[in-house]
C-alpha positions in Angstrom: 0.0 0.0 0.0 1.1 3.5 -0.7 3.0 5.0 2.3 1.9 8.5 1.3 -1.7 7.5 0.5 -2.4 5.6 3.7 -1.2 8.4 6.1 -4.2 10.3 7.5 -4.3 14.1 7.2 -4.7 15.9 10.6 -7.0 18.9 10.5 -5.7 22.0 12.4 -8.1 24.2 14.3 -10.3 26.4 12.2 -10.1 24.1 9.1 -13.3 22.5 7.7 -13.4 19.8 5.0 -16.5 18.8 3.1 -16.8 16.1 0.5 -19.8 16.1 -2.0 -19.9 13.9 -5.1 -16.1 13.7 -5.5 -15.6 17.5 -4.9 -13.4 18.2 -1.8 -13.8 21.7 -0.3 -11.4 22.9 2.3 -12.2 26.1 4.3 -9.8 27.9 6.6 -8.5 31.2 7.8 -6.5 31.8 4.6 -9.3 31.0 2.2 -11.2 28.3 0.5 -9.9 25.7 -2.0 -11.7 23.0 -4.0 -10.4 19.9 -5.8 -12.2 17.4 -7.9 -11.3 13.8 -6.9 -11.6 10.8 -9.2 -14.8 8.8 -8.5 -12.8 5.6 -7.6 -10.9 7.3 -4.8 -12.8 7.8 -1.5 -12.2 10.8 0.7 -13.7 10.6 4.2 -13.6 12.3 7.6 -12.7 10.0 10.5 -12.0 11.3 14.1 -11.0 14.8 13.0 -8.7 13.4 10.3 -9.1 13.1 6.5 -8.5 9.6 5.2 -8.1 8.8 1.5 -8.7 5.2 0.4 -8.6 3.2 -2.9 -10.9 0.3 -4.0 -8.2 -2.0 -5.5 -4.5 -2.5 -6.0 -4.6 -1.7 -9.8 -1.8 0.4 -11.0 -4.1 3.3 -11.8 -5.7 3.3 -8.3 -2.3 3.1 -6.6 -1.0 6.1 -8.5 -4.2 8.2 -7.8 -4.2 7.2 -4.1 -1.0 9.0 -3.3 -1.7 11.9 -5.7 -5.1 12.9 -4.2 -3.8 12.4 -0.6 -1.0 14.9 -1.4 -3.3 17.4 -3.1 -5.8 17.3 -0.1 -2.9 17.7 2.4 -1.5 20.7 0.4 -5.0 22.2 0.5 -5.2 21.8 4.3 -1.8 23.3 4.8 -2.5 26.1 2.4 -5.7 27.3 4.1 -4.2 27.1 7.6 -0.6 28.3 7.0 -0.3 29.4 3.4 2.6 29.0 1.0 5.4 31.4 0.3 8.1 31.5 -2.4 10.9 34.0 -2.9 12.8 34.8 -6.1 15.7 37.2 -6.7 16.8 39.1 -9.8 20.5 38.8 -10.4 21.9 41.2 -12.9 22.9 44.9 -13.3 19.9 47.1 -13.6 17.3 44.4 -13.0 14.4 45.8 -11.0 10.9 44.7 -9.8 8.1 46.9 -8.6 4.4 46.3 -7.9 1.2 48.3 -8.5 -1.7 46.4 -7.0 -1.7 43.0 -8.8 0.6 44.2 -11.6 4.3 43.2 -11.4 6.6 45.5 -13.4 9.9 43.9 -14.3 13.0 45.5 -15.8 15.2 42.6 -17.0 17.6 44.0 -19.5 15.3 43.9 -22.5 14.5 47.0 -24.5 11.2 47.3 -22.7 9.8 46.6 -19.3 7.6 43.6 -18.7 4.2 43.9 -17.0 3.0 40.7 -15.4 -0.6 40.6 -14.0 -0.9 38.3 -11.0 -4.1 36.3 -10.1 -6.2 37.8 -7.2 -5.4 34.8 -4.9 -1.7 35.8 -4.8 -0.1 38.5 -2.7 3.1 39.9 -4.0 5.8 42.0 -2.2 9.0 43.3 -3.9 12.1 44.5 -2.0 15.2 46.3 -3.3 17.7 46.8 -0.5 21.0 48.6 -1.2 23.8 46.1 -1.9 21.3 43.2 -2.3 19.6 41.8 -5.4 15.9 42.8 -5.8 13.5 40.1 -4.5 10.0 39.1 -5.3 8.0 37.3 -2.6 4.7 35.5 -3.5 2.2 34.3 -0.9 -0.9 32.2 -1.5 -3.1 29.4 -0.1 -2.9 27.5 -3.4 0.3 25.6 -3.8 -0.3 24.7 -7.5 -1.1 28.3 -8.5 1.9 29.8 -6.7 4.2 27.3 -8.3 2.8 28.0 -11.7 3.1 31.8 -11.3 6.7 31.5 -9.9 7.7 29.3 -12.9 6.2 31.7 -15.3 8.0 34.7 -13.8 11.3 32.7 -13.8 10.8 31.8 -17.5 10.9 35.6 -18.4 14.7 35.6 -17.8 16.1 32.2 -16.8 19.5 32.2 -15.1 22.3 31.8 -17.6 25.1 29.4 -16.8 28.2 31.7 -17.1 27.5 34.7 -14.8 24.2 33.4 -13.3 22.2 36.5 -14.4 18.5 36.1 -14.5 15.6 35.3 -12.1 16.3 32.5 -9.6 14.7 31.1 -6.5 16.3 32.1 -3.2 18.6 29.3 -2.2 18.6 27.7 -5.7 22.0 26.2 -6.6 22.8 27.0 -10.3 25.0 24.8 -12.4 27.8 27.1 -13.5 30.1 26.7 -16.5 33.7 27.9 -16.9 34.1 30.7 -19.5 36.8 30.9 -22.2 40.3 29.9 -21.3 42.2 32.9 -20.0 45.6 32.1 -21.5 46.4 31.8 -25.2 49.7 30.7 -26.5 
């Protein structure tokens, strides 16, 4: 049996889970999230925990079991604690600023890039002297925040020689050596 799938999900205080016809709804202090679950997979509430079960040991059921347990666990964590991701802009003249839900990026192109963020995501930009500008995204939806962060990173991926571009804070880049310094 799936080790991930069989683990029950503990509900923190203030979090409610309802299951109606394969639609799981999780409500908490940070918002409300919904997820459609395959009809073969059963999601139930038992003793203040959420339990995900599968009908058989078919390969399809085994794979869906762990998947939906992880999705529901991420929903519970999102509405209780939330998710946060940080990115930094490495490069001379790279800047980021916000106006409401609009993220303005200056990434060394001939024009600035305007990126509109979904309403579910809160964004904060910082530009401290001597530090790279940073973009901090916060949301209750882990899938959405990951998608938006990947889209922002794709606007200027870090290059392997100097490391210029948009990278996640703490990300280790694979660097290449440049041209050989000595010529004979």
